[in-house]
C-alpha positions in Angstrom: -116.3 -142.2 -56.6 -116.7 -139.0 -53.8 -119.5 -139.2 -51.1 -120.2 -136.0 -49.6 -121.4 -136.5 -46.1 -122.8 -134.3 -43.3 -121.1 -134.1 -39.9 -123.3 -135.2 -37.1 -123.8 -132.9 -33.6 -123.2 -136.1 -31.6 -119.4 -136.7 -31.1 -117.6 -139.1 -29.0 -115.4 -137.9 -26.2 -111.7 -136.9 -26.7 -109.2 -139.4 -28.0 -106.1 -140.2 -26.6 -103.9 -138.9 -29.4 -102.2 -135.8 -29.9 -104.1 -132.8 -30.4 -105.3 -131.9 -33.8 -102.4 -131.2 -36.2 -103.9 -128.7 -39.2 -101.1 -129.5 -41.2 -101.6 -133.6 -41.2 -105.7 -133.0 -42.3 -105.9 -133.7 -45.7 -106.9 -131.2 -48.5 -104.2 -129.0 -47.3 -105.8 -125.9 -49.6 -108.5 -125.9 -47.1 -105.3 -125.0 -44.2 -105.3 -121.6 -43.8 -109.2 -121.2 -43.7 -109.4 -123.9 -40.8 -106.6 -122.2 -38.6 -108.9 -119.2 -39.0 -111.9 -120.7 -37.9 -110.5 -122.7 -35.2 -108.7 -119.4 -33.7 -111.9 -117.5 -33.9 -114.0 -120.2 -32.3 -111.4 -120.8 -29.4 -111.3 -117.3 -28.9 -115.1 -116.7 -28.7 -115.3 -119.8 -26.1 -112.4 -118.6 -23.9 -114.0 -115.4 -23.6 -117.5 -114.9 -22.5 -119.3 -118.2 -22.2 -122.7 -116.7 -22.6 -121.9 -114.8 -25.7 -120.5 -118.0 -26.7 -123.6 -120.0 -26.0 -125.7 -117.4 -28.0 -123.6 -117.5 -30.8 -123.5 -121.0 -31.2 -127.3 -121.6 -30.3 -126.7 -124.2 -27.5 -128.7 -124.5 -24.7 -128.2 -124.0 -21.3 -127.7 -127.7 -20.4 -125.2 -127.7 -23.3 -122.6 -125.1 -21.4 -120.3 -128.3 -21.6 -119.9 -127.4 -25.3 -118.4 -124.3 -24.8 -115.7 -125.3 -22.6 -114.9 -128.3 -25.1 -114.4 -125.6 -27.9 -112.4 -123.4 -25.5 -110.0 -126.4 -25.2 -109.6 -127.4 -28.9 -105.8 -126.5 -29.3 -105.4 -129.1 -26.4 -107.6 -131.7 -26.9 -107.3 -135.4 -28.0 -108.3 -136.7 -31.3 -110.0 -139.6 -32.8 -109.8 -140.3 -36.6 -113.3 -138.4 -38.0 -115.0 -141.8 -38.8 -114.6 -142.8 -35.3 -115.4 -139.2 -33.9 -119.2 -138.9 -35.2 -121.7 -140.9 -33.6 -125.2 -139.5 -35.0 -127.9 -141.3 -36.7 -125.9 -141.5 -40.4 -122.7 -142.9 -38.8 -124.5 -145.3 -36.7 -126.3 -147.1 -39.7 -122.9 -146.8 -41.4 -120.9 -148.6 -38.5 -117.7 -148.0 -40.3 -115.7 -149.9 -37.4 -117.6 -153.1 -38.4 -116.6 -153.1 -41.9 -114.1 -155.5 -43.5 -110.6 -154.1 -44.4 -111.4 -153.5 -47.9 -114.6 -151.6 -47.4 -112.6 -149.7 -44.5 -109.7 -148.9 -47.4 -112.6 -147.5 -49.8 -114.4 -145.4 -46.8 -111.0 -143.6 -46.5 -110.6 -143.1 -50.2 -114.2 -142.0 -51.0 -116.0 -140.4 -47.8 -115.9 -136.6 -47.4 -117.4 -135.2 -43.9 -118.3 -131.4 -44.2 -117.9 -129.5 -41.0 -118.2 -125.8 -40.2 -115.2 -125.9 -38.4 -112.7 -128.1 -40.6 -114.7 -127.1 -43.8 -114.0 -130.8 -44.9 -112.2 -133.9 -43.5 -111.8 -137.5 -44.7 -112.8 -140.4 -41.9 -109.0 -140.8 -41.3 -108.3 -137.3 -40.3 -107.8 -137.1 -36.6 -109.7 -134.3 -34.8 -111.1 -133.5 -31.6 -114.9 -133.4 -30.5 -116.1 -129.9 -31.3 -119.6 -127.7 -31.9 -119.8 -125.9 -34.5 -122.4 -125.9 -37.2 -122.2 -124.5 -40.6 -125.0 -122.3 -40.0 -123.2 -120.2 -37.1 -121.8 -116.5 -37.5 -118.5 -116.5 -35.6 -117.2 -112.8 -34.6 -114.3 -111.8 -37.3 -115.4 -114.8 -39.5 -119.1 -114.1 -40.3 -121.6 -116.8 -41.9 -119.4 -120.1 -42.2 -121.1 -121.3 -45.1 -120.6 -118.1 -47.1 -116.7 -118.1 -45.4 -116.2 -121.5 -46.8 -117.4 -121.3 -50.0 -114.9 -119.5 -52.1 -112.3 -121.7 -50.4 -113.9 -124.9 -51.1 -114.4 -124.2 -54.9 -111.1 -123.6 -55.4 -109.9 -126.8 -53.5 -112.9 -129.5 -54.1 -113.3 -129.5 -57.5 -109.6 -131.1 -57.6 -110.8 -133.7 -54.9 -113.7 -134.7 -57.1 -111.5 -135.5 -59.9 -113.4 -137.1 -62.6 -115.3 -139.5 -61.1 -119.0 -139.6 -59.6 -119.9 -137.4 -56.9 -122.7 -138.7 -54.2 -123.8 -135.5 -52.4 -125.8 -136.7 -49.1 -125.4 -133.6 -47.2 -128.3 -131.7 -45.7 -129.2 -127.9 -46.9 -126.7 -125.9 -44.4 -123.6 -127.8 -45.5 -124.5 -128.3 -49.1 -124.2 -124.3 -49.1 -120.9 -124.4 -48.4 -119.9 -125.9 -52.1 -122.3 -126.7 -54.8 -120.4 -128.5 -57.6 -120.5 -126.5 -60.8 -120.2 -127.1 -64.5 -119.2 -130.5 -65.4 -118.6 -131.6 -62.0 -122.3 -130.9 -61.2 -123.3 -133.2 -64.4 -121.3 -136.2 -62.6 -123.2 -135.4 -59.1 -126.0 -137.2 -57.9 -128.1 -135.9 -54.7 -130.3 -138.2 -53.2 -133.7 -137.6 -51.4 -135.4 -140.2 -49.0 -139.3 -140.5 -49.3 -141.4 -142.8 -47.4 -143.9 -144.7 -48.9 -147.2 -145.8 -47.0 -150.7 -146.9 -48.7 -153.6 -144.6 -47.1 -157.1 -145.3 -47.8 -156.2 -147.5 -50.8 -153.7 -145.1 -52.3 -149.7 -144.4 -52.0 -148.8 -141.3 -50.5 -145.0 -140.3 -50.0 -143.5 -138.1 -47.8 -140.1 -136.7 -47.1 -138.7 -138.2 -43.7 -136.1 -136.4 -41.5 -134.8 -138.4 -39.1 -134.7 -141.9 -40.8 -133.6 -140.0 -43.8 -129.9 -140.0 -42.2 -130.3 -143.6 -41.2 -131.2 -145.0 -44.8 -128.1 -142.8 -46.2 -125.8 -144.5 -43.9 -127.3 -147.7 -45.0 -127.0 -146.8 -48.6 -123.3 -145.9 -48.3 -122.5 -148.9 -46.0 -123.9 -151.1 -48.7 -122.0 -149.1 -51.3 -118.5 -149.7 -49.6 -119.4 -153.4 -48.3 -120.0 -154.3 -52.1 -116.9 -152.8 -53.7 -119.3 -151.0 -56.1 -117.5 -148.1 -58.0 -120.3 -146.5 -60.3 -118.6 -144.0 -62.7 -121.7 -142.1 -63.4 -125.0 -141.1 -61.9 -127.1 -143.5 -64.4 -124.6 -146.3 -63.2 -125.2 -145.4 -59.8 -129.0 -146.1 -60.1 -128.5 -149.4 -61.4 -125.8 -150.4 -58.7 -128.5 -149.1 -56.2 -130.9 -151.3 -57.3 -129.0 -154.0 -57.8 -128.3 -153.7 -54.1 -132.3 -153.6 -53.1 -133.1 -150.1 -53.2 -135.7 -148.5 -54.8 -134.4 -145.7 -56.6 -136.5 -143.2 -59.0 -134.6 -140.5 -60.9 -136.4 -137.4 -59.7 -134.4 -135.2 -62.5 -131.7 -136.5 -64.5 -128.7 -134.3 -65.0 -128.8 -131.4 -67.2 -126.0 -128.9 -68.6 -124.0 -127.6 -65.3 -127.0 -129.5 -63.2 -126.5 -132.2 -60.8 -129.1 -135.7 -61.0 -131.7 -135.6 -58.6 -132.3 -139.1 -57.0 -135.2 -140.2 -54.8 -134.9 -143.6 -52.6 -138.2 -144.9 -51.7 -138.5 -146.6 -48.5 -141.6 -148.3 -47.1 -140.8 -148.8 -43.5 -138.9 -146.2 -41.2 -136.3 -147.8 -38.7 
């Protein structure tokens, strides 16, 4: 099983490890593109700070993020699984998993990134700010830049197993599984169910969507679950206590769409 995750804007401070070594990151086929994006981001942020802030969509109070990007080539690193600190990663809480679940996380989790393309949770990277929807000078829109590279590399990463796609739309645009890979891919939407005036009403949740996805992945890792198909995933998640509905079964060249229904948002 390969689980596709978005990154988080929240990140831990620089680690004590050596600076990032691109040649040691997983998915070496992304290496050249990583170098190009890294060089462009560092050059942007080491130059005109105001321009960099505008390009990256940062507020005045986030000016320090520009300085962090300018120092990316020398900054200390952490494993990606310890670097991301947003809602999804807080709910996933990788550090508290047992040894077996941590090994499964290392094998199955793939985090998408505007800067690195995609990394494993064991890949050591420094804190950075570079969303996928940014247009970098000399590179252009990052989603479009990464798309052909991902299309070449990631089908091999997906191998022949289930792909569970939990990415947000900006990161999903960098790689959309095609053909038979799509047919064994499942996307997940989180819906909040509540009773209003005696009738059920469902709504798409945003912030709490991330927490639910983090708990879902944690449950799969902790249980040692290894569903091989989207239909098997549905049954596995139900066995783990989740309310799951098939919004759209997979068709030729198309992924399955699953709804996870929650009655409480937290």
